[in-house]
DSSP file (Angstrom, degrees, kcal/mol; ACC not computed):
  #  RESIDUE AA STRUCTURE BP1 BP2  ACC     N-H-->O    O-->H-N    N-H-->O    O-->H-N    TCO  KAPPA ALPHA  PHI   PSI    X-CA   Y-CA   Z-CA
    1    1 A M              0   0    0      0, 0.0     2,-0.3     0, 0.0    14,-0.2   0.000 360.0 360.0 360.0 137.1  115.7   91.6    4.8
    2    2 A R  E     -A   14   0A   0     12,-2.5    12,-3.1    15,-0.0     2,-0.5  -0.842 360.0 -95.4-129.6 164.2  117.0   94.0    2.2
    3    3 A Q  E     -A   13   0A   0     -2,-0.3    10,-0.3    10,-0.2     3,-0.1  -0.723  33.8-174.9 -79.3 126.2  116.9   94.5   -1.5
    4    4 A L  E     -     0   0A   0      8,-3.6     2,-0.3    -2,-0.5    -1,-0.2   0.740  55.6 -62.9 -93.6 -28.1  120.0   92.9   -2.9
    5    5 A G  E     -A   12   0A   0      7,-0.9     7,-2.9     2,-0.0     2,-0.4  -0.961  58.4 -74.0 170.7-160.6  119.6   94.0   -6.5
    6    6 A R  E     -A   11   0A   0     -2,-0.3     2,-0.4     5,-0.3    -3,-0.0  -0.982  26.2-168.9-132.0 142.6  117.3   93.7   -9.5
    7    7 A V  E >  S-A   10   0A   0      3,-2.6     3,-2.1    -2,-0.4    -2,-0.0  -0.994  81.9 -11.8-131.0 125.0  116.6   90.8  -11.9
    8    8 A R  T 3  S-     0   0    0     -2,-0.4    -1,-0.1     1,-0.3     0, 0.0   0.864 130.0 -56.4  51.8  38.8  114.5   91.5  -15.0
    9    9 A G  T 3  S+     0   0    0      1,-0.2    -1,-0.3     0, 0.0    -3,-0.0   0.373 115.3 114.0  80.3  -5.0  113.6   94.8  -13.5
   10   10 A K  E <  S-A    7   0A   0     -3,-2.1    -3,-2.6     1,-0.0    -1,-0.2  -0.807  71.4-111.0-102.6 140.4  112.2   93.3  -10.4
   11   11 A P  E     -A    6   0A   0      0, 0.0     2,-0.6     0, 0.0    -5,-0.3  -0.397  23.5-144.2 -67.2 142.9  113.7   93.9   -6.9
   12   12 A V  E     -A    5   0A   0     -7,-2.9    -8,-3.6    -2,-0.1    -7,-0.9  -0.940  13.0-159.2-110.2 113.4  115.3   90.9   -5.3
   13   13 A R  E     +A    3   0A   0     -2,-0.6     2,-0.3   -10,-0.3   -10,-0.2  -0.705  19.0 170.9 -92.2 144.4  114.9   90.8   -1.5
   14   14 A S  E     -A    2   0A   0    -12,-3.1   -12,-2.5    -2,-0.3     3,-0.2  -0.999  46.5-148.3-153.6 150.2  117.3   88.7    0.5
   15   15 A G  S    S+     0   0    0     -2,-0.3    21,-0.1   -14,-0.2   -12,-0.1   0.195  79.1 103.9 -94.2  11.5  118.4   87.9    4.0
   16   16 A F        +     0   0    0    -14,-0.2     2,-0.6     2,-0.0    -1,-0.1   0.865  55.1  81.7 -64.0 -41.7  121.8   87.4    2.4
   17   17 A V        +     0   0    0     -3,-0.2     2,-0.3   -15,-0.1    57,-0.1  -0.560  64.5 179.2 -76.1 116.9  123.4   90.6    3.6
   18   18 A K        -     0   0    0     55,-0.7    58,-0.1    -2,-0.6    59,-0.1  -0.817  17.9-157.5-117.8 155.0  124.6   90.1    7.1
   19   19 A K        -     0   0    0     -2,-0.3    54,-0.1    55,-0.0    -2,-0.0  -0.984  32.8-101.9-128.2 143.0  126.4   92.3    9.6
   20   20 A P        -     0   0    0      0, 0.0     2,-0.3     0, 0.0    58,-0.0  -0.324  40.5-156.9 -58.7 145.3  128.4   91.2   12.6
   21   21 A V        -     0   0    0      2,-0.1     2,-0.3     4,-0.0   126,-0.3  -0.879   6.0-138.1-123.1 157.3  126.5   91.5   15.9
   22   22 A S        +     0   0    0     -2,-0.3     2,-0.0   124,-0.1   124,-0.0  -0.804  62.9  25.5-111.6 158.1  127.7   91.8   19.5
   23   23 A G  S    S-     0   0    0     -2,-0.3   124,-0.4   124,-0.1     2,-0.2  -0.162 102.5 -33.7  83.2 178.4  126.2   90.1   22.5
   24   24 A E        -     0   0    0    122,-0.1     2,-0.4   120,-0.1   122,-0.2  -0.454  52.1-160.6 -77.2 145.0  124.3   86.8   22.7
   25   25 A V  E     -B  145   0B   0    120,-3.0   120,-2.3    -2,-0.2     2,-0.2  -0.989  20.8-120.7-125.2 132.6  122.0   85.7   19.9
   26   26 A K  E     -B  144   0B   0     -2,-0.4     7,-3.1   118,-0.2     2,-0.6  -0.512  18.8-144.6 -74.5 138.6  119.2   83.2   20.4
   27   27 A V  E     -BC 143  32B   0    116,-3.2   116,-0.9     5,-0.2     5,-0.2  -0.924  21.4-175.2-104.7 117.0  119.4   80.1   18.3
   28   28 A G        -     0   0    0      3,-2.9   113,-0.1    -2,-0.6     3,-0.1  -0.475  42.8 -94.0-101.4 178.4  116.0   78.8   17.3
   29   29 A R  S    S+     0   0    0      1,-0.2   110,-0.6    -2,-0.2    20,-0.1   0.818 123.0  30.3 -61.2 -31.9  115.0   75.7   15.3
   30   30 A L  S    S-     0   0    0      1,-0.2    15,-0.3   108,-0.1     2,-0.3   0.558 127.8 -30.7-110.1 -10.0  115.0   77.5   12.0
   31   31 A N  S    S-     0   0    0     13,-0.1    -3,-2.9    -3,-0.1     2,-0.3  -0.986  72.0 -65.4 179.1-177.4  117.5   80.3   12.3
   32   32 A L  B >   -C   27   0B   0     17,-0.3     3,-2.4    -2,-0.3    -5,-0.2  -0.718  66.5 -87.3 -90.5 146.4  119.3   82.8   14.6
   33   33 A E  T 3  S+     0   0    0     -7,-3.1    -1,-0.1    -2,-0.3     3,-0.1  -0.267 116.9  21.8 -54.0 132.4  117.2   85.5   16.1
   34   34 A G  T 3  S+     0   0    0      1,-0.3     2,-0.4    -9,-0.0    -1,-0.3   0.361 101.4 109.1  90.2  -5.1  117.0   88.5   13.8
   35   35 A D    <   +     0   0    0     -3,-2.4     2,-0.3   -17,-0.0    -1,-0.3  -0.854  41.5 176.7-106.8 139.6  117.8   86.4   10.7
   36   36 A R        -     0   0    0     -2,-0.4     2,-0.4   -21,-0.1     8,-0.1  -0.988  23.7-135.6-138.3 150.1  115.2   85.5    8.0
   37   37 A Q        -     0   0    0     -2,-0.3     3,-0.2     1,-0.1   -23,-0.1  -0.882   8.1-154.0-104.2 138.2  115.4   83.7    4.7
   38   38 A A  S    S+     0   0    0     -2,-0.4     2,-0.5     1,-0.2    -1,-0.1   0.835  85.5  35.6 -80.7 -33.7  113.6   85.3    1.8
   39   39 A D    >>  -     0   0    0      1,-0.1     4,-2.1     2,-0.0     3,-1.4  -0.843  60.6-178.6-128.0  94.0  113.0   82.1   -0.3
   40   40 A L  T 34 S+     0   0    0     -2,-0.5    -1,-0.1     1,-0.3    -2,-0.0   0.526  74.7  76.6 -73.7  -4.0  112.3   79.1    1.8
   41   41 A T  T 34 S+     0   0    0      1,-0.1    -1,-0.3     4,-0.0     3,-0.1   0.778 119.2  10.3 -73.8 -24.2  111.9   76.9   -1.2
   42   42 A V  T <4 S+     0   0    0     -3,-1.4     2,-0.3     1,-0.2    -2,-0.2   0.534 128.6  49.5-127.5 -15.0  115.8   76.8   -1.5
   43   43 A H  S  < S+     0   0    0     -4,-2.1    -1,-0.2     6,-0.0    -6,-0.1  -0.937  95.9   9.0-127.7 149.4  117.1   78.4    1.7
   44   44 A G        +     0   0    0      4,-0.4     3,-0.2    -2,-0.3     5,-0.2  -0.346  59.2 123.5  84.9-164.1  116.3   77.8    5.3
   45   45 A G  S >  S-     0   0    0    -15,-0.3     3,-1.2     1,-0.2    -1,-0.1  -0.217  83.7 -57.3  86.5 174.6  114.3   75.1    6.9
   46   46 A V  G >  S+     0   0    0      1,-0.3     3,-0.7     2,-0.2    93,-0.4   0.817 136.6  48.4 -64.0 -31.9  115.5   72.7    9.6
   47   47 A D  G 3  S+     0   0    0      1,-0.2    -1,-0.3    -3,-0.2    58,-0.2   0.542 120.7  36.6 -87.6  -5.0  118.5   71.3    7.5
   48   48 A K  G <  S+     0   0    0     -3,-1.2    -4,-0.4    88,-0.1    -1,-0.2  -0.201  76.3 126.0-133.4  41.7  119.7   74.8    6.5
   49   49 A A  S <  S+     0   0    0     88,-1.0     2,-0.4    -3,-0.7   -17,-0.3   0.865  77.1  24.8 -70.6 -36.5  118.9   76.7    9.7
   50   50 A V  E     -D  137   0C   0     87,-1.6    87,-2.5    -4,-0.1     2,-0.5  -0.995  69.1-150.7-135.4 134.3  122.5   78.1   10.2
   51   51 A Y  E     -D  136   0C   0     -2,-0.4    27,-2.5    85,-0.2    28,-2.1  -0.921  11.7-161.3-109.7 128.5  125.2   78.7    7.6
   52   52 A V  E     -De 135  79C   0     83,-3.0    83,-1.9    -2,-0.5    28,-0.2  -0.873   8.4-178.0-107.9 136.3  128.9   78.5    8.6
   53   53 A Y  E     - e   0  80C   0     26,-2.5    28,-1.6    -2,-0.4     2,-0.2  -0.973  27.2-123.8-135.8 124.0  131.7   80.0    6.5
   54   54 A P  E >   - e   0  81C   0      0, 0.0     3,-1.6     0, 0.0     4,-0.3  -0.412   8.7-141.4 -68.2 133.9  135.4   79.6    7.6
   55   55 A S  G >  S+     0   0    0     26,-3.9     3,-1.6     1,-0.3    27,-0.1   0.764  95.6  76.6 -63.8 -25.2  137.3   82.9    8.0
   56   56 A E  G 3  S+     0   0    0     25,-0.3     4,-0.4     1,-0.3    -1,-0.3   0.699  88.2  60.0 -60.2 -18.5  140.3   81.2    6.4
   57   57 A H  G X> S+     0   0    0     -3,-1.6     4,-1.6     1,-0.2     3,-0.5   0.688  82.0  82.5 -83.3 -18.5  138.6   81.6    3.0
   58   58 A Y  H <> S+     0   0    0     -3,-1.6     4,-2.5    -4,-0.3     5,-0.2   0.861  84.8  56.1 -59.7 -39.9  138.4   85.4    3.2
   59   59 A P  H 3> S+     0   0    0      0, 0.0     4,-1.9     0, 0.0    -1,-0.2   0.892 105.3  54.1 -59.6 -37.3  142.0   86.1    2.0
   60   60 A F  H <> S+     0   0    0     -3,-0.5     4,-1.7    -4,-0.4    -2,-0.2   0.942 112.7  42.3 -57.9 -48.3  141.3   84.1   -1.2
   61   61 A W  H  X S+     0   0    0     -4,-1.6     4,-2.6     1,-0.2    -1,-0.2   0.844 109.4  57.3 -71.4 -33.2  138.2   86.2   -2.0
   62   62 A A  H  < S+     0   0    0     -4,-2.5    -1,-0.2     1,-0.2    -2,-0.2   0.863 108.4  48.2 -64.0 -35.1  140.0   89.4   -1.1
   63   63 A E  H  < S+     0   0    0     -4,-1.9    -2,-0.2    -5,-0.2    -1,-0.2   0.883 113.7  46.3 -70.7 -38.5  142.6   88.6   -3.7
   64   64 A K  H  < S+     0   0    0     -4,-1.7    -2,-0.2     1,-0.3    -1,-0.2   0.843 127.3  28.1 -70.9 -33.9  139.9   87.8   -6.3
   65   65 A Y  S >< S+     0   0    0     -4,-2.6     3,-1.8    -5,-0.1    -1,-0.3  -0.604  71.0 164.7-128.2  69.1  138.0   90.9   -5.5
   66   66 A P  T 3  S+     0   0    0      0, 0.0    -1,-0.1     0, 0.0    -2,-0.1   0.734  75.0  52.7 -64.9 -23.0  140.6   93.5   -4.2
   67   67 A D  T 3  S+     0   0    0      2,-0.1     2,-0.4     0, 0.0    -5,-0.1   0.427  93.7  90.7 -91.5   2.3  138.3   96.5   -4.6
   68   68 A M  S <  S-     0   0    0     -3,-1.8     2,-0.4    -6,-0.2    -3,-0.1  -0.830  75.1-129.6-104.5 134.1  135.5   95.0   -2.6
   69   69 A E        -     0   0    0     -2,-0.4    -2,-0.1     1,-0.1    -7,-0.0  -0.667  24.3-169.9 -77.0 131.1  135.0   95.3    1.1
   70   70 A L        +     0   0    0     -2,-0.4     3,-0.1     5,-0.0    -8,-0.1  -0.641   9.9 172.6-127.4  74.3  134.5   91.9    2.7
   71   71 A P    >   -     0   0    0      0, 0.0     3,-1.6     0, 0.0    -2,-0.0  -0.347  53.1 -72.3 -72.3 163.8  133.5   92.1    6.3
   72   72 A W  T 3  S+     0   0    0      1,-0.3     8,-0.0     2,-0.1   -17,-0.0  -0.284 125.1  39.6 -52.5 140.8  132.5   88.9    8.1
   73   73 A G  T >  S+     0   0    0    -54,-0.1     3,-2.1    -3,-0.1   -55,-0.7   0.382  73.7 126.8  96.6  -1.9  129.1   87.8    6.8
   74   74 A S  T <  S+     0   0    0     -3,-1.6    -2,-0.1     1,-0.3   -55,-0.0   0.709  74.2  49.9 -62.8 -20.4  129.9   88.7    3.2
   75   75 A F  T 3  S-     0   0    0     -5,-0.1    -1,-0.3   -22,-0.1   -58,-0.1   0.258 124.0-100.9-102.2  11.9  128.9   85.3    2.0
   76   76 A G  S <  S+     0   0    0     -3,-2.1   -25,-0.2     1,-0.2    -2,-0.1   0.570  71.2 154.9  84.3   9.2  125.6   85.3    3.8
   77   77 A E        -     0   0    0      1,-0.1    -1,-0.2   -59,-0.1   -25,-0.2  -0.354  41.7-154.9 -73.8 150.4  126.9   83.2    6.7
   78   78 A N  S    S+     0   0    0    -27,-2.5     2,-0.5     1,-0.3   -26,-0.2   0.789  87.9  34.8 -86.2 -34.8  125.4   83.3   10.2
   79   79 A L  E     -e   52   0C   0    -28,-2.1   -26,-2.5    68,-0.0     2,-0.7  -0.975  65.8-161.5-126.7 118.8  128.7   82.1   11.8
   80   80 A T  E     -e   53   0C   0     -2,-0.5     2,-0.2   -28,-0.2   -28,-0.1  -0.895  30.6-170.0 -95.7 117.6  132.1   83.1   10.5
   81   81 A T  E     -e   54   0C   0    -28,-1.6   -26,-3.9    -2,-0.7     2,-0.4  -0.526  27.6-135.9-110.8 169.0  134.4   80.5   12.1
   82   82 A E  S    S-     0   0    0    -28,-0.2    69,-0.2    -2,-0.2     2,-0.1  -0.998  78.8  -1.7-122.8 126.4  138.0   79.7   12.6
   83   83 A G  S    S+     0   0    0     -2,-0.4   -27,-0.1     1,-0.1   -28,-0.1  -0.403  83.9  98.1  86.9-172.7  139.0   76.1   11.9
   84   84 A L        -     0   0    0     -2,-0.1    -3,-0.1     1,-0.1    -1,-0.1   0.948  58.8-172.2  54.4  55.9  136.6   73.4   10.9
   85   85 A L    >>  -     0   0    0      1,-0.1     3,-2.2   -32,-0.1     4,-1.1  -0.306  37.2 -99.9 -75.9 163.8  137.3   73.6    7.2
   86   86 A E  T 34 S+     0   0    0      1,-0.3    78,-1.9     2,-0.2    77,-0.9   0.754 121.1  55.3 -58.9 -29.7  135.3   71.6    4.7
   87   87 A D  T 34 S+     0   0    0     76,-0.2    -1,-0.3     1,-0.2    75,-0.1   0.513 112.7  44.0 -83.6  -1.8  137.8   68.8    4.3
   88   88 A E  T <4 S+     0   0    0     -3,-2.2     2,-0.4     2,-0.0    -2,-0.2   0.568  98.4  81.4-110.0 -16.7  137.7   68.2    8.1
   89   89 A V     <  -     0   0    0     -4,-1.1    74,-2.3    -3,-0.1     2,-0.3  -0.801  62.4-158.2-103.0 130.8  134.0   68.4    8.7
   90   90 A H  B >   -I  162   0D   0     -2,-0.4     3,-2.1    72,-0.3    14,-0.3  -0.739  31.3 -96.2-105.1 151.3  131.7   65.4    8.0
   91   91 A I  T 3  S+     0   0    0     70,-2.5    14,-0.2    -2,-0.3    69,-0.2  -0.482 115.4  25.6 -58.7 130.1  128.0   65.2    7.3
   92   92 A G  T 3  S+     0   0    0     12,-2.7    -1,-0.3     1,-0.3    13,-0.1   0.272  83.9 144.3  95.2 -11.8  126.5   64.4   10.7
   93   93 A D    <   -     0   0    0     -3,-2.1    11,-2.5    64,-0.2     2,-0.5  -0.284  45.0-133.7 -56.7 147.1  129.2   65.9   12.9
   94   94 A R  E     -FG 103 155C   0     61,-2.6    60,-2.1     9,-0.2    61,-1.3  -0.914  23.4-173.6-108.9 132.4  127.9   67.5   16.0
   95   95 A L  E     -FG 102 153C   0      7,-2.3     7,-3.2    -2,-0.5     2,-0.5  -0.952  12.4-153.5-125.0 142.9  129.2   70.9   17.1
   96   96 A V  E     +FG 101 152C   0     56,-2.8    56,-2.7    -2,-0.4     2,-0.4  -0.978  15.3 174.3-116.8 129.1  128.5   72.9   20.3
   97   97 A V  E >   -FG 100 151C   0      3,-2.2     3,-2.3    -2,-0.5    54,-0.2  -0.996  66.1 -37.8-131.7 125.2  128.7   76.7   20.2
   98   98 A G  T 3  S-     0   0    0     52,-0.7    47,-0.2    -2,-0.4   -74,-0.0  -0.403 123.4 -30.8  57.3-130.6  127.7   78.6   23.3
   99   99 A S  T 3  S+     0   0    0     45,-2.4     2,-0.3    -2,-0.1    -1,-0.3   0.313 121.3  93.6-100.4   8.5  124.7   76.7   24.7
  100  100 A A  E <   -F   97   0C   0     -3,-2.3    -3,-2.2    44,-0.5     2,-0.4  -0.721  59.4-151.9-101.9 151.2  123.5   75.5   21.4
  101  101 A E  E     -FH  96 141C   0     40,-2.0    39,-2.6    -2,-0.3    40,-2.0  -0.965  15.1-174.3-123.4 142.3  124.2   72.2   19.6
  102  102 A F  E     -FH  95 139C   0     -7,-3.2    -7,-2.3    -2,-0.4     2,-0.4  -0.880  18.1-144.8-131.9 158.8  124.2   71.7   15.9
  103  103 A A  E     -FH  94 138C   0     35,-2.3    35,-2.8    -2,-0.3     2,-0.3  -0.996  28.0-120.2-123.2 134.9  124.6   68.8   13.3
  104  104 A V  E     + H   0 137C   0    -11,-2.5   -12,-2.7    -2,-0.4    33,-0.2  -0.568  37.1 170.4 -71.9 130.6  126.3   69.4   10.0
  105  105 A T  E     -     0   0C   0     31,-2.5    32,-0.2     1,-0.4    -1,-0.2   0.785  48.6 -29.0-114.0 -39.9  123.9   68.7    7.2
  106  106 A Q  E     - H   0 136C   0     30,-0.8    30,-3.2   -59,-0.1    -1,-0.4  -0.987  59.9 -88.0-172.5 161.1  125.3   69.7    3.8
  107  107 A P  E     - H   0 135C   0      0, 0.0     2,-0.5     0, 0.0    28,-0.3  -0.341  45.2-111.3 -72.2 163.4  127.5   72.0    1.8
  108  108 A R        -     0   0    0     26,-1.2   -60,-0.0    25,-0.1   -57,-0.0  -0.851  27.0-159.0 -94.5 132.9  126.2   75.3    0.5
  109  109 A F        -     0   0    0     -2,-0.5    15,-0.0     1,-0.0    24,-0.0  -0.947  26.2-111.3-111.2 134.7  125.9   75.6   -3.2
  110  110 A P        -     0   0    0      0, 0.0     2,-0.2     0, 0.0    23,-0.0  -0.252  30.4-166.6 -71.5 149.6  125.8   79.1   -4.6
  111  111 A C    >>  -     0   0    0      0, 0.0     3,-1.8     0, 0.0     4,-0.9  -0.727  44.0 -85.7-122.2 177.0  122.7   80.7   -6.2
  112  112 A Y  H 3> S+     0   0    0      1,-0.3     4,-2.1    -2,-0.2     5,-0.1   0.712 119.4  70.9 -58.4 -22.4  122.3   83.8   -8.3
  113  113 A K  H 3> S+     0   0    0      1,-0.2     4,-2.4     2,-0.2    -1,-0.3   0.830  93.3  55.4 -67.8 -29.9  122.0   86.0   -5.1
  114  114 A L  H <> S+     0   0    0     -3,-1.8     4,-2.0     2,-0.2    -1,-0.2   0.912 107.6  50.8 -63.5 -41.4  125.8   85.4   -4.5
  115  115 A G  H  X>S+     0   0    0     -4,-0.9     5,-1.6     2,-0.2     4,-0.9   0.887 109.5  49.6 -62.2 -40.0  126.3   86.8   -8.0
  116  116 A L  H ><5S+     0   0    0     -4,-2.1     3,-0.5     1,-0.2    -1,-0.2   0.921 109.5  52.0 -63.5 -43.2  124.2   89.8   -7.2
  117  117 A R  H 3<5S+     0   0    0     -4,-2.4    -2,-0.2     1,-0.2    -1,-0.2   0.877 117.7  37.4 -61.1 -38.8  126.1   90.4   -4.0
  118  118 A F  H 3<5S-     0   0    0     -4,-2.0    -1,-0.2     2,-0.2    -2,-0.2   0.444 110.2-118.4 -95.9  -1.1  129.4   90.3   -5.8
  119  119 A G  T <<5S+     0   0    0     -4,-0.9     2,-0.3    -3,-0.5    -3,-0.2   0.637  87.1  72.4  77.1  13.2  128.2   92.1   -8.9
  120  120 A T    > < -     0   0    0     -5,-1.6     3,-1.0    -6,-0.2    -2,-0.2  -0.925  64.7-148.7-159.4 133.3  129.0   89.2  -11.2
  121  121 A Q  T >  S+     0   0    0     -2,-0.3     3,-1.6     1,-0.2     4,-0.5   0.637  91.6  82.6 -74.6 -12.4  127.4   85.8  -11.8
  122  122 A A  T >> S+     0   0    0      1,-0.3     4,-1.6     2,-0.2     3,-0.6   0.760  76.0  72.0 -61.7 -23.9  130.9   84.5  -12.7
  123  123 A I  H <> S+     0   0    0     -3,-1.0     4,-3.3     1,-0.2    -1,-0.3   0.779  83.1  69.9 -64.2 -24.5  131.5   84.1   -9.0
  124  124 A L  H <> S+     0   0    0     -3,-1.6     4,-2.1     1,-0.2    -1,-0.2   0.927 103.3  40.6 -60.5 -45.1  129.2   81.1   -8.9
  125  125 A K  H <> S+     0   0    0     -3,-0.6     4,-3.2    -4,-0.5     5,-0.2   0.915 116.4  49.5 -69.0 -42.9  131.6   79.0  -10.9
  126  126 A V  H  X S+     0   0    0     -4,-1.6     4,-2.4     2,-0.2    -2,-0.2   0.916 110.4  51.7 -61.9 -42.4  134.6   80.3   -9.0
  127  127 A F  H  X>S+     0   0    0     -4,-3.3     5,-0.9     2,-0.2     4,-0.7   0.939 114.9  41.2 -59.4 -48.8  132.8   79.6   -5.7
  128  128 A L  H ><5S+     0   0    0     -4,-2.1     3,-1.0    -5,-0.2    -2,-0.2   0.936 116.1  48.8 -66.5 -47.0  132.0   76.0   -6.7
  129  129 A D  H 3<5S+     0   0    0     -4,-3.2    -1,-0.2     1,-0.2    -2,-0.2   0.829 106.4  57.6 -62.5 -32.2  135.4   75.3   -8.2
  130  130 A S  H 3<5S-     0   0    0     -4,-2.4    -1,-0.2    -5,-0.2    -2,-0.2   0.697  96.8-140.7 -72.2 -18.5  137.3   76.7   -5.2
  131  131 A E  T <<5 +     0   0    0     -3,-1.0     2,-0.8    -4,-0.7     3,-0.2   0.752  62.5 130.1  59.2  25.9  135.5   74.2   -2.9
  132  132 A R      < +     0   0    0     -5,-0.9    -1,-0.2     1,-0.2    -2,-0.1  -0.621  23.8 138.5-101.9  68.9  135.2   77.0   -0.3
  133  133 A S        -     0   0    0     -2,-0.8    -1,-0.2     1,-0.2   -25,-0.1   0.748  44.2-149.6 -89.9 -26.8  131.5   76.3    0.2
  134  134 A G        -     0   0    0     -3,-0.2   -26,-1.2   -27,-0.1     2,-0.3  -0.308  23.5-113.3  70.1-173.2  130.9   76.5    3.9
  135  135 A Y  E     -DH  52 107C   0    -83,-1.9   -83,-3.0   -28,-0.3     2,-0.2  -0.995  10.8-111.9-159.2 160.2  128.2   74.3    5.2
  136  136 A Y  E     -DH  51 106C   0    -30,-3.2   -31,-2.5    -2,-0.3   -30,-0.8  -0.625  23.8-153.2 -96.9 153.9  124.7   74.2    6.8
  137  137 A L  E     -DH  50 104C   0    -87,-2.5   -87,-1.6    -2,-0.2   -88,-1.0  -0.954   8.1-143.8-125.5 145.0  123.8   73.2   10.2
  138  138 A R  E     - H   0 103C   0    -35,-2.8   -35,-2.3    -2,-0.4     2,-0.6  -0.856  31.1-116.8 -98.2 142.2  120.6   71.8   11.8
  139  139 A V  E     + H   0 102C   0   -110,-0.6   -37,-0.3   -93,-0.4     3,-0.2  -0.732  35.9 172.1 -84.5 118.5  119.8   72.9   15.3
  140  140 A V  E    S+     0   0C   0    -39,-2.6     2,-0.4    -2,-0.6   -38,-0.2   0.825  75.8  17.4 -90.9 -41.6  119.9   69.9   17.7
  141  141 A R  E    S- H   0 101C   0    -40,-2.0   -40,-2.0  -113,-0.1    -1,-0.3  -0.978  80.8-132.6-135.8 121.9  119.6   72.0   20.9
  142  142 A Q        +     0   0    0     -2,-0.4     2,-0.3   -42,-0.2  -114,-0.2  -0.318  49.8 118.6 -66.5 154.1  118.4   75.6   20.9
  143  143 A G  E     -B   27   0B   0   -116,-0.9  -116,-3.2   -43,-0.1     2,-0.3  -0.854  57.7 -64.1-178.0-145.5  120.4   78.0   23.0
  144  144 A E  E     -B   26   0B   0     -2,-0.3   -45,-2.4  -118,-0.3   -44,-0.5  -0.980  34.6-172.1-135.4 147.3  122.5   81.1   22.6
  145  145 A V  E     -B   25   0B   0   -120,-2.3  -120,-3.0    -2,-0.3     2,-0.3  -0.920   2.5-174.8-131.5 158.4  125.7   82.0   20.8
  146  146 A K    >   -     0   0    0     -2,-0.3     3,-2.1  -122,-0.2  -122,-0.1  -0.985  40.6 -79.1-149.4 158.4  128.0   85.0   20.7
  147  147 A A  T 3  S+     0   0    0   -124,-0.4  -124,-0.1  -126,-0.3     3,-0.1  -0.302 116.7  27.4 -55.7 136.1  131.0   86.2   18.8
  148  148 A G  T 3  S+     0   0    0      1,-0.3    -1,-0.3    -3,-0.0     3,-0.1   0.289  82.9 144.5  92.6  -9.4  134.1   84.5   20.3
  149  149 A D    <   -     0   0    0     -3,-2.1    -1,-0.3     1,-0.1     2,-0.2  -0.354  55.5-111.8 -60.4 140.2  132.4   81.4   21.5
  150  150 A E        -     0   0    0     -3,-0.1   -52,-0.7     1,-0.0     2,-0.6  -0.488  23.2-139.7 -68.6 142.1  134.5   78.3   21.2
  151  151 A I  E     -G   97   0C   0     -2,-0.2     2,-0.5   -69,-0.2   -54,-0.2  -0.938  21.8-168.3-105.4 119.1  133.2   75.8   18.7
  152  152 A R  E     -G   96   0C   0    -56,-2.7   -56,-2.8    -2,-0.6     2,-0.7  -0.913  19.2-140.2-111.6 132.2  133.6   72.2   20.0
  153  153 A T  E     +G   95   0C   0     -2,-0.5   -58,-0.2   -58,-0.2     3,-0.1  -0.813  24.7 174.0 -85.0 117.1  133.2   69.1   18.0
  154  154 A V  E     +     0   0C   0    -60,-2.1     2,-0.3    -2,-0.7   -59,-0.2   0.574  68.0  21.4-103.1 -12.1  131.4   66.7   20.3
  155  155 A E  E     -G   94   0C   0    -61,-1.3   -61,-2.6     2,-0.0     2,-0.5  -0.917  64.1-158.7-155.7 129.4  130.8   63.9   17.8
  156  156 A T        -     0   0    0     -2,-0.3     2,-1.0   -63,-0.2     3,-0.1  -0.937   7.0-155.3-110.2 129.8  132.6   63.1   14.5
  157  157 A N    >   +     0   0    0     -2,-0.5     3,-2.1     1,-0.2   -64,-0.2  -0.656  21.1 169.7-103.3  75.1  130.8   61.0   12.0
  158  158 A E  T 3  S+     0   0    0     -2,-1.0    -1,-0.2     1,-0.3     4,-0.1   0.607  71.0  66.7 -67.0 -11.6  133.9   59.6   10.1
  159  159 A N  T 3  S+     0   0    0     -3,-0.1    -1,-0.3   -68,-0.1    -2,-0.1   0.541  93.2  73.9 -84.1  -6.8  131.6   57.1    8.2
  160  160 A S  S <  S-     0   0    0     -3,-2.1   -68,-0.0   -69,-0.2    -3,-0.0  -0.711  94.1 -97.0-102.2 156.8  130.0   60.0    6.4
  161  161 A P        -     0   0    0      0, 0.0   -70,-2.5     0, 0.0    -1,-0.1  -0.300  37.9-112.4 -68.6 156.0  131.6   62.1    3.6
  162  162 A T  B  >  -I   90   0D   0    -72,-0.3     4,-2.0     1,-0.1   -72,-0.3  -0.361  30.1-106.6 -76.5 167.6  133.3   65.4    4.3
  163  163 A I  H  > S+     0   0    0    -74,-2.3     4,-2.3   -77,-0.9   -76,-0.2   0.917 122.5  53.4 -60.4 -43.9  131.8   68.6    3.0
  164  164 A S  H  > S+     0   0    0    -78,-1.9     4,-2.5   -75,-0.3    -1,-0.2   0.898 106.5  51.9 -59.4 -41.2  134.6   68.8    0.5
  165  165 A T  H  > S+     0   0    0    -79,-0.3     4,-2.2     1,-0.2    -1,-0.2   0.913 109.0  50.5 -61.7 -42.5  133.8   65.3   -0.8
  166  166 A M  H  X S+     0   0    0     -4,-2.0     4,-2.0     2,-0.2    -2,-0.2   0.913 110.2  49.6 -62.1 -42.8  130.2   66.2   -1.2
  167  167 A V  H  X S+     0   0    0     -4,-2.3     4,-2.5     1,-0.2    -2,-0.2   0.924 111.0  49.6 -63.4 -44.0  131.1   69.3   -3.2
  168  168 A R  H  X S+     0   0    0     -4,-2.5     4,-2.4     1,-0.2    -1,-0.2   0.878 108.3  53.7 -63.4 -37.2  133.4   67.2   -5.4
  169  169 A M  H  X S+     0   0    0     -4,-2.2     4,-2.0     2,-0.2    -1,-0.2   0.918 110.9  45.7 -62.7 -43.2  130.7   64.7   -6.0
  170  170 A V  H  X S+     0   0    0     -4,-2.0     4,-1.6     2,-0.2    -2,-0.2   0.909 111.7  51.8 -67.4 -41.7  128.3   67.4   -7.2
  171  171 A K  H  < S+     0   0    0     -4,-2.5    -2,-0.2     1,-0.2    -1,-0.2   0.912 110.6  49.2 -61.3 -41.4  130.9   69.0   -9.4
  172  172 A K  H  < S+     0   0    0     -4,-2.4    -1,-0.2     1,-0.2    -2,-0.2   0.891 114.7  43.6 -63.8 -40.4  131.6   65.6  -11.0
  173  173 A S  H  <        0   0    0     -4,-2.0    -1,-0.2     1,-0.2    -2,-0.2   0.694 360.0 360.0 -79.8 -18.2  127.9   64.9  -11.7
  174  174 A G     <        0   0    0     -4,-1.6    -1,-0.2    -5,-0.2    -2,-0.2   0.440 360.0 360.0 -95.3 360.0  127.2   68.4  -12.9
């Protein structure tokens, strides 16, 4: 956990800043080994144990923030993926990565810590409007994952809304 910035003169500690790791990482019920959430009232818990962010979104953000270095993990994600975009993934879908199994639970909605990370709170609206939210996973079966592991969809819940649909519903109501 690191200090992400300051709000009203007080330091803000966060598990938001991530770095790519090599080798296998254990997946526990509440997170990946070595990862911690600073504020469990809004982050973490069984339904937000792992955060996924598609790599396909990085060029969009690189264009918006050309002077900012954006390595994988820049959005606080635990898994930077290829494929499985928000308009293809449904609430309840089951994914297997390495020896771990996950269920998709909900989109990620930005908080002020994303604004601290990017140096502007204006990113919160852009993030929501862009519908590039990423999504949270619940751990169904603990195991191990590593960079480069194939992500397999083992169950699709087509009767549930997609992540994109959920984001649009929240935008409409808000």
